[in-house]
C-alpha positions in Angstrom: 120.6 7.1 35.0 120.9 3.4 33.9 117.7 2.1 32.2 116.3 -1.2 33.5 116.5 -4.3 31.4 114.1 -4.5 28.6 111.1 -6.7 29.1 110.3 -9.3 26.6 106.9 -7.8 25.8 108.1 -4.4 24.8 110.3 -3.4 21.8 113.1 -6.0 22.3 112.2 -7.7 19.1 113.6 -5.6 16.2 111.5 -4.5 13.2 113.0 -5.9 10.0 114.5 -4.0 7.1 112.4 -5.5 4.3 111.4 -2.5 2.2 113.3 -1.8 -1.1 112.8 1.1 -3.5 109.8 -0.6 -5.4 107.9 -1.3 -2.2 108.8 2.1 -0.7 107.4 3.9 -3.8 104.3 1.6 -3.8 103.5 2.5 -0.2 104.0 6.2 -0.9 101.8 6.0 -4.0 99.1 4.1 -2.2 99.1 6.8 0.5 99.1 9.7 -1.9 96.6 8.6 -4.4 94.1 6.5 -2.5 90.6 8.0 -2.7 91.7 11.5 -2.1 91.2 13.1 -5.5 87.9 11.2 -6.0 86.4 12.8 -3.0 88.1 16.3 -3.1 87.5 17.4 -6.7 84.1 18.9 -5.8 85.6 20.7 -2.8 88.6 21.7 -4.8 86.5 23.3 -7.6 84.1 24.9 -5.1 87.0 26.6 -3.3 87.5 29.0 -6.3 84.2 28.5 -8.0 85.6 27.2 -11.2 88.3 25.3 -13.1 90.8 28.1 -12.3 91.3 26.2 -9.1 93.9 24.2 -11.0 96.3 27.1 -10.3 96.1 26.0 -6.6 97.0 22.5 -7.7 100.1 23.7 -9.6 101.3 25.9 -6.7 100.6 23.1 -4.2 102.7 20.7 -6.4 105.6 23.2 -6.3 105.3 23.4 -2.5 105.3 19.6 -2.2 108.4 19.2 -4.4 110.3 21.8 -2.3 109.1 20.2 1.0 109.8 16.8 -0.4 113.5 17.8 -0.6 113.4 18.7 3.1 111.9 15.3 4.0 114.5 13.6 1.7 117.5 15.2 3.4 116.2 14.6 6.9 115.1 11.0 6.0 118.5 10.1 4.5 120.5 11.7 7.4 118.3 10.4 10.2 116.5 7.2 9.1 114.2 5.8 11.8 110.7 5.0 12.8 108.5 8.0 13.4 109.3 10.5 10.7 108.9 14.0 12.0 109.0 12.8 15.6 112.3 11.1 15.1 113.8 14.1 13.2 112.7 16.7 15.8 113.9 14.5 18.7 117.4 14.0 17.3 118.0 17.5 16.1 116.6 19.4 19.2 118.0 17.0 21.7 121.0 19.0 22.7 118.9 22.0 23.7 117.4 22.7 27.1 113.8 22.3 25.9 114.7 19.8 23.2 112.0 17.3 24.2 109.2 19.9 23.8 109.1 19.9 19.9 108.9 16.1 19.5 106.3 16.0 22.2 104.2 18.6 20.5 104.4 16.7 17.3 103.0 13.6 18.9 100.3 15.6 20.6 99.0 17.2 17.4 99.6 14.0 15.4 97.1 12.1 17.5 94.5 14.6 16.1 95.7 15.6 12.7 97.0 12.1 11.6 93.9 10.2 12.6 91.7 12.9 11.1 93.5 12.5 7.8 93.0 8.8 7.8 89.3 9.1 8.8 88.7 11.4 5.8 89.5 8.5 3.4 86.9 6.2 5.1 84.3 9.0 5.2 84.8 9.8 1.5 84.7 6.2 0.5 81.2 5.9 2.0 80.0 8.4 -0.6 80.8 5.9 -3.3 79.1 3.0 -1.5 76.0 5.2 -1.2 76.1 5.5 -5.0 76.5 1.8 -5.5 74.0 0.7 -2.8 71.4 3.4 -2.6 68.9 1.1 -0.8 71.1 0.7 2.2 70.1 4.1 3.6 66.4 3.2 4.0 67.6 0.0 5.7 69.7 2.0 8.2 66.7 4.2 8.9 64.5 1.2 9.4 67.0 -0.3 11.9 67.3 3.0 13.7 71.0 3.6 12.8 71.2 7.2 11.6 75.0 6.9 11.3 75.0 3.6 9.4 77.5 4.8 6.7 79.8 6.2 9.3 79.7 2.9 11.2 80.6 1.1 8.0 83.6 3.4 7.5 84.7 2.7 11.1 84.4 -1.1 10.4 86.6 -0.8 7.3 89.2 0.9 9.5 89.3 -2.0 11.8 89.6 -4.4 8.8 92.6 -2.5 7.7 94.3 -2.9 11.1 93.7 -6.6 10.9 95.4 -6.8 7.5 98.4 -4.9 8.8 98.8 -7.2 11.8 101.7 -9.2 10.2 105.4 -9.0 9.4 106.7 -6.1 7.2 107.9 -8.3 4.2 104.3 -9.5 3.7 102.9 -6.0 4.3 105.4 -4.6 1.7 104.3 -6.9 -1.1 100.6 -6.4 -0.1 101.3 -2.7 -0.7 102.7 -3.4 -4.2 99.6 -5.4 -5.1 97.3 -2.7 -3.8 99.3 0.0 -5.7 98.7 -2.0 -8.9 94.9 -1.6 -8.3 95.4 2.1 -7.7 97.2 2.6 -10.9 94.5 0.7 -12.8 91.8 2.9 -11.3 93.5 6.2 -12.1 94.5 5.0 -15.6 90.9 4.1 -16.3 89.7 7.6 -15.5 92.5 9.3 -17.4 92.1 7.2 -20.6 88.3 7.5 -20.6 88.5 11.3 -19.9 91.1 12.0 -22.6 89.1 10.0 -25.1 86.0 12.1 -24.4 87.8 15.4 -23.6 85.7 18.5 -24.1 87.9 21.6 -23.6 84.9 24.0 -23.7 83.9 22.7 -20.3 87.1 24.1 -18.8 86.0 27.7 -19.5 86.4 29.6 -16.2 83.7 32.2 -15.1 84.1 35.9 -15.7 86.7 37.7 -13.4 88.1 34.3 -12.4 91.6 35.7 -12.3 90.9 39.1 -10.6 93.6 39.4 -8.0 91.6 40.5 -4.9 91.3 39.2 -1.3 88.6 36.6 -2.4 91.0 35.2 -5.0 93.8 34.6 -2.5 91.4 33.2 0.1 90.1 30.8 -2.6 93.6 30.0 -3.7 94.5 29.1 -0.1 91.5 26.8 0.1 92.4 25.1 -3.2 96.0 24.6 -2.1 94.8 23.2 1.3 92.8 20.6 -0.5 95.5 19.9 -3.1 98.1 19.5 -0.2 95.7 17.0 1.4 95.6 15.0 -1.8 99.4 15.0 -1.9 99.8 13.9 1.7 101.7 10.7 1.9 104.8 11.8 -0.1 106.7 11.5 3.2 105.1 8.2 4.3 108.3 6.2 3.8 110.1 8.3 6.4 107.8 6.9 9.1 109.2 3.5 8.2 112.9 4.4 8.1 114.0 1.5 10.4 112.4 -0.9 7.9 113.9 0.4 4.7 116.9 -1.1 3.0 119.6 1.4 2.2 117.6 4.3 3.5 120.1 7.0 2.5 119.5 6.1 -1.1 115.9 4.7 -1.2 114.2 7.3 1.0 115.0 10.4 -1.2 114.4 8.4 -4.4 111.0 7.1 -3.1 109.9 10.6 -2.1 110.8 12.4 -5.4 109.6 9.6 -7.6 106.3 9.5 -5.8 105.7 13.3 -6.0 106.5 13.5 -9.7 104.5 10.4 -10.6 101.4 11.3 -8.5 101.5 15.0 -9.4 101.3 14.2 -13.1 98.6 11.6 -12.5 96.5 14.0 -10.4 96.7 16.9 -12.8 95.7 14.8 -15.8 92.9 13.0 -13.9 91.4 16.2 -12.6 91.3 17.8 -16.0 89.9 14.6 -17.5 87.0 14.6 -15.1 86.0 18.2 -15.4 86.3 18.1 -19.2 83.5 15.5 -19.1 81.4 16.6 -16.2 80.7 20.3 -16.1 82.5 22.0 -13.2 79.2 23.5 -12.0 77.8 20.0 -11.6 81.0 18.3 -10.4 81.4 20.6 -7.4 78.0 19.5 -6.0 78.6 15.8 -6.3 79.6 13.4 -3.4 80.8 10.7 -5.9 82.1 12.6 -8.9 84.1 9.7 -10.3 81.0 7.5 -10.4 79.1 10.4 -12.0 81.9 10.7 -14.6 81.7 7.0 -15.5 77.9 7.1 -15.6 78.0 10.0 -18.0 80.2 8.1 -20.3 79.2 4.5 -20.0 76.0 4.3 -18.0 75.1 3.4 -14.4 76.0 -0.3 -14.5 79.6 0.4 -15.5 79.7 3.3 -12.9 78.6 0.9 -10.2 81.2 -1.6 -11.2 83.9 1.1 -11.2 83.1 2.0 -7.6 84.7 -1.4 -6.8 88.0 -0.1 -8.1 87.6 3.1 -6.1 87.0 1.1 -3.0 90.1 -0.9 -3.8 92.0 2.4 -4.1 90.7 3.6 -0.8 91.8 0.4 0.8 95.3 0.8 -0.6 95.5 4.3 0.7 94.3 3.4 4.2 96.6 0.4 4.2 99.7 2.5 3.5 98.9 5.4 5.8 97.9 3.3 8.7 101.1 1.3 8.4 103.3 4.4 8.4 101.4 6.3 11.1 101.3 3.4 13.5 105.1 3.7 13.8 105.0 7.3 15.2 103.6 6.6 18.7 105.7 3.4 18.7 108.9 5.3 18.1 108.1 7.9 20.7 107.3 5.3 23.3 110.4 3.4 22.5 112.5 6.5 23.2 110.7 7.2 26.5 108.7 10.2 25.1 105.3 8.6 25.2 103.4 5.9 27.1 105.6 2.8 27.3 102.8 0.4 26.3 102.9 1.8 22.8 106.4 0.3 22.4 105.2 -3.2 22.5 106.0 -5.3 19.4 104.2 -8.6 18.5 106.5 -11.4 19.6 106.4 -13.4 16.3 105.3 -11.0 13.6 107.4 -8.1 14.8 104.9 -5.2 14.3 104.0 -2.5 16.9 100.7 -4.0 17.9 99.5 -1.5 20.6 100.4 1.6 18.5 98.7 0.1 15.4 95.5 -0.7 17.2 95.4 2.6 19.1 95.7 4.6 15.8 93.1 2.5 14.1 90.7 2.9 17.0 91.0 6.7 17.1 90.6 6.9 13.4 87.4 4.8 13.6 86.0 7.3 16.1 86.7 10.3 13.7 84.8 8.5 10.9 81.6 10.0 12.5 82.6 13.7 11.6 81.8 15.8 8.5 84.3 15.4 5.6 85.0 19.1 5.0 85.8 19.8 8.7 88.0 16.7 8.8 90.1 17.7 5.8 90.6 21.3 6.8 91.6 20.4 10.4 93.9 17.6 9.3 95.9 20.0 7.1 96.0 23.2 9.2 96.6 21.7 12.7 99.9 20.2 11.7 101.5 23.1 9.7 103.4 24.9 12.5 104.9 21.9 14.4 105.4 19.5 11.6 106.2 21.3 8.4 107.5 24.6 9.6 109.2 22.9 12.5 111.0 20.5 10.1 112.3 23.3 8.0 113.8 25.0 11.1 115.2 21.7 12.2 116.9 21.1 8.9 118.6 24.5 9.1 119.9 23.7 12.6 121.1 20.2 11.4 123.1 21.8 8.6 124.6 24.6 10.6 125.1 23.2 14.1 125.3 19.4 13.8 128.5 18.6 11.9 128.5 15.2 13.7 125.5 14.0 11.6 126.5 12.6 8.1 124.4 14.1 5.3 124.3 11.5 2.5 121.7 13.5 0.5 121.6 17.2 0.2 118.8 19.2 -1.5 119.5 21.0 -4.7 120.0 24.8 -4.5 119.8 24.9 -0.7 118.3 27.0 0.9 115.9 28.1 -1.9 113.6 25.0 -1.8 113.2 25.1 2.0 112.5 28.8 1.9 109.9 28.4 -0.8 108.3 25.6 1.3 108.3 27.8 4.4 106.5 30.7 2.5 104.0 28.2 1.2 103.2 26.7 4.5 102.8 30.1 6.2 100.5 31.2 3.5 98.3 28.1 3.9 98.2 28.6 7.7 97.3 32.3 7.5 94.6 31.8 4.8 92.9 28.9 6.6 90.6 31.3 8.6 90.5 32.3 12.3 88.7 29.2 13.4 91.3 26.8 12.2 94.2 29.1 13.2 92.9 29.4 16.7 92.3 25.7 16.8 95.8 25.0 15.8 97.2 27.4 18.4 95.0 25.8 21.0 96.4 22.4 20.2 99.9 23.7 20.6 99.1 25.6 23.8 97.4 22.6 25.4 100.3 20.4 24.3 102.8 22.7 26.0 100.7 22.6 29.2 100.5 18.8 29.2 104.2 18.6 28.4 105.4 20.6 31.4 103.0 18.7 33.7 104.2 15.4 32.3 107.8 16.3 32.7 107.2 17.4 36.3 105.7 14.0 37.1 108.2 12.1 35.0 111.2 13.7 36.8 109.9 12.3 40.1 109.9 8.7 38.7 112.8 6.3 37.7 113.8 6.5 34.1 112.2 3.8 31.9 113.5 3.2 28.4 112.9 0.4 25.8 115.5 -1.1 23.6 116.0 0.4 20.1 115.3 -1.4 16.9 117.9 -2.3 14.3 
């Protein structure tokens, strides 16, 4: 079937390849660091009731390194907008139900991706509460019980406004925001190491007793650590806009994982070696508490400005990358065509960007713990496990696809990643497991209904980008 001519208000205008290695790493680091560790340290410690939760951090780092090699190989071989969507579509396309997997990814992404972004805004409000404690009575006086959540949703809209411009400007904005992120993390690390009290790292009795409770706690700690690492693959969502993607995508992923992994481990230890873990796991703003303990409240309040900057950097990078996913799907005819529209002069996917931002703003009104757990668990089967299977198919059955980067010691890293993801999924609890299966089941039902309707209509396709 011959596609009709592309309309001028869709994806005819190409996105530009303006991201080099420095900008790619900066956008990944912004996404990975952000406010994540500043809001999850209490949840992380509470998952295993003590500093032994650091075991979960180390295991999660190994999982991310192995999975990062999967992303690197796929991103180098199949660079394009959309990340997982693009990989699944290209690899499963020759099969009878080849369009089901990419459709299921988009379906679950609309939930998991926007929940992930919303968590950053929700967590950021905990630090604003610390800096502006008098705002809560004002909200109560005005009859706005969800005032902090509304502020988070407003910050989400502000991020979308900042991203509504061409990619070269966005890339250098990402570098500037990343500089602020590095300053924030470095401040915590230096202050913590200078006042390091190793006696506070003493775990409780029987902390390492290998029973069912230990492994459930380990799964919880890993789930939170993985959430903090999320974003190591962000540059794959922007493959169409990366210069020399076969070289820069793998390098950006591995540099980001190693850099942020070292920063996170050091920062976590620095904080709980100053603030006792029994106290830290009950705090909504542990980094502010850390600075107050060392330098007083005035310095801690000023430091919250850096944390808000860091949150803004994370939200900036992740919204940029995630906005390309529905755009890529719509461009290829696998999603609503309106999402393929690109701004006529600034060349960014305006409909997709604003839709993702709007849905994220809605999720800013949910509890943080539920948001984090759901954001991690819902995506495991389709995205992470699905990609590992897809990579195996690509290597064994698609000799037509060049492989400019190959993971080391294949297939060991991909198998280790597979075991890690399955463990995380199984240990998440029946509620989240059933919720994830429900998302997949409903996605299958919608897919077959959509295909039945689509088969009765003329084919509509938008132009690809360069």
